[in-house]
N, C-alpha and C positions, 0 to 999 in steps of 0.2 A: 458545538463542533464546527471547526473551521474548514471549509472546502477550498482547495487550491486547484485552479485549472491551469494546465500546461498546454500550450499550443505547439504543435509540431507542424511546421510548414515546409512542404517539399521544395518550392522554388527558392533558390538561393538569393534571388534579387531583392527580397524583403529585408528591411532594416531590422536590427535586433532590438530596437526601442520597444518597450513594453507598456507604454502609457495607455490608459483606457481608450483614448481617442484613436491611437495608432492601432490598437487591437480591433476596434470597430471598423476602421478603414481597411485593414487587412482582411477581416471577415467579409466585408462588402465586396472587395476585389475577388476574393476566393469564390463567393457565390456567383458573381458575374462570369468568371472564367471557368466555373465548375471545377476548381481545384479541390482535390480531396484533402480534407483536414482531419487530423486525429486530435480530439480533445479528451484529455485524460484527467480524471479526478483522483487526487491522492488522498489517502486516509491515514491518520495517525493510529497506529496499532501498538498495543502493549503485549508483550510475551514474556514468559518465564522460561528459564533454561535450567534443567537438572540432569544429573548423570544417572543413567540406568543401564545395567548390563554392558558396561564399557562404551556406551555411546552417550552423546549429549543430545537430549531431547528438548526441542523448542516447542512450547505450547502457547498458542495465541489466546489471549483472554477476551478479545472482542468477538471472535467468531470461532466455531469449532474446527480449527485447523491446527495440525501439528506436523513437525518434521524432525529430522535428526541428522547428526553428522559425527564424524570421528573427533572433531575439534569443535570448540565453541564457535569459532569463526565460520566453519562449514555449516553448523546448525543454524546460525543466523542467516547465512546466504540462502540455505535451503528453505527456511521458513518464509523469507521474503519472496522467493520464487513461487512457493506453494500458495501464498496469499495473493499474489498477482494473478495466478491462474484461477484461484477461487473467485476473486472479484470480477473476472471477465463475465461470468454467468450468474453471479449471486444476486439474490433479491436484496435491495438496499435495506430493507427492514431487518435483515438477518444481523446487521452490524449493531453491536451493543457498546455504547460508550462506557469506558472505564476511566474514572477520574483519578483514583489513587490505588496503588498496589502495595500491599503489606504482605510479608512472608512470615509465617509462624510455624512453630513445631510444638506438638503436645503429645503426651502419652495417653492412649485410650485403651480400655479393656477390649480385648479381641477374642 
């Protein structure tokens, strides 16, 4: 699993260069000046979308989160928003890595 860290820096005076040395320098300056920094971790998530009762349902495969929308685009937007809210308070161990996704359909006796 690859973690990506995104730095959001409030002061506009910092350069947009993102070399490791520059990031350490910025973080050091931020600590000295007590600048508030938000460090966000991004996760790669996989989800499937299916149509049910006139709505498109987006179900995340990595964590137990789902959402829906009237269009596929709306369902995707809503699942991303729901996942961001979920990850704000989630235990990191709740994330399950999914390497490959296959979709199947079979008839079973019911």
